[in-house]
KOLFIMI-97794 format. One record per residue (C-alpha): residue in three letters; x, y, z. Coordinates in nm, 2 decimals, always signed. Last residue first. Example, Ala and Ser with C-alpha at 12.3 -4.5 7.8 and 13.67 -1.06 7.14 Angstrom:
<pts>
PT	SER	+1.37	-0.11	+0.71
PT	ALA	+1.23	-0.45	+0.78
</pts>
This chain:
<pts>
PT	ARG	-3.45	-0.89	-1.75
PT	ARG	-3.38	-0.60	-1.99
PT	CYS	-3.09	-0.46	-2.19
PT	PHE	-3.11	-0.17	-2.43
PT	TRP	-3.06	-0.09	-2.80
PT	THR	-3.19	+0.25	-2.93
PT	TYR	-2.85	+0.38	-3.06
PT	PRO	-2.86	+0.19	-3.38
PT	ASN	-3.17	+0.38	-3.50
PT	ARG	-3.37	+0.22	-3.79
PT	PRO	-3.46	-0.08	-3.58
PT	ASP	-3.63	+0.15	-3.33
PT	THR	-3.70	+0.06	-2.96
PT	LEU	-3.47	-0.24	-2.94
PT	GLY	-3.44	-0.50	-2.67
PT	ALA	-3.15	-0.72	-2.56
PT	SER	-3.18	-1.00	-2.31
PT	ALA	-3.09	-1.07	-1.95
PT	GLY	-3.19	-1.40	-1.79
PT	ALA	-2.84	-1.50	-1.70
PT	GLY	-2.62	-1.21	-1.60
PT	TYR	-2.63	-0.83	-1.64
PT	GLN	-2.32	-0.73	-1.83
PT	THR	-2.23	-1.06	-2.00
PT	VAL	-2.59	-1.15	-2.04
PT	CYS	-2.66	-0.81	-2.22
PT	GLU	-2.35	-0.87	-2.44
PT	LYS	-2.49	-1.21	-2.54
PT	ASN	-2.82	-1.06	-2.64
PT	VAL	-2.63	-0.79	-2.85
PT	ASP	-2.44	-1.05	-3.05
PT	ILE	-2.21	-0.81	-3.23
PT	GLY	-2.11	-0.86	-3.60
PT	VAL	-1.75	-0.94	-3.70
PT	SER	-1.48	-0.75	-3.87
PT	TYR	-1.11	-0.82	-3.93
PT	GLY	-0.94	-0.52	-4.08
PT	TRP	-0.59	-0.51	-3.92
PT	PRO	-0.69	-0.26	-3.65
PT	SER	-0.98	-0.50	-3.55
PT	THR	-1.34	-0.43	-3.62
PT	CYS	-1.64	-0.50	-3.40
PT	ARG	-1.97	-0.46	-3.58
PT	TRP	-2.30	-0.28	-3.52
PT	SER	-2.53	-0.30	-3.84
PT	TYR	-2.84	-0.44	-3.67
PT	ALA	-2.97	-0.10	-3.56
PT	ASN	-2.98	+0.02	-3.92
PT	HIS	-3.00	+0.39	-4.02
PT	GLN	-2.64	+0.48	-3.92
PT	ASP	-2.51	+0.20	-4.13
PT	THR	-2.17	+0.03	-4.06
PT	MET	-2.16	+0.05	-3.68
</pts>
């Protein structure tokens, strides 16, 4: 996460500095299968993401 007040700021960063944003919908499908999607309760809080079907 790059901004503690922005839910869209999550990033994966490698040890050598490469950084890329996270596709939260894709991660929900990876964990819960086809038909799953991401939801967010507060766009100002990066810890409010959840997966739903």
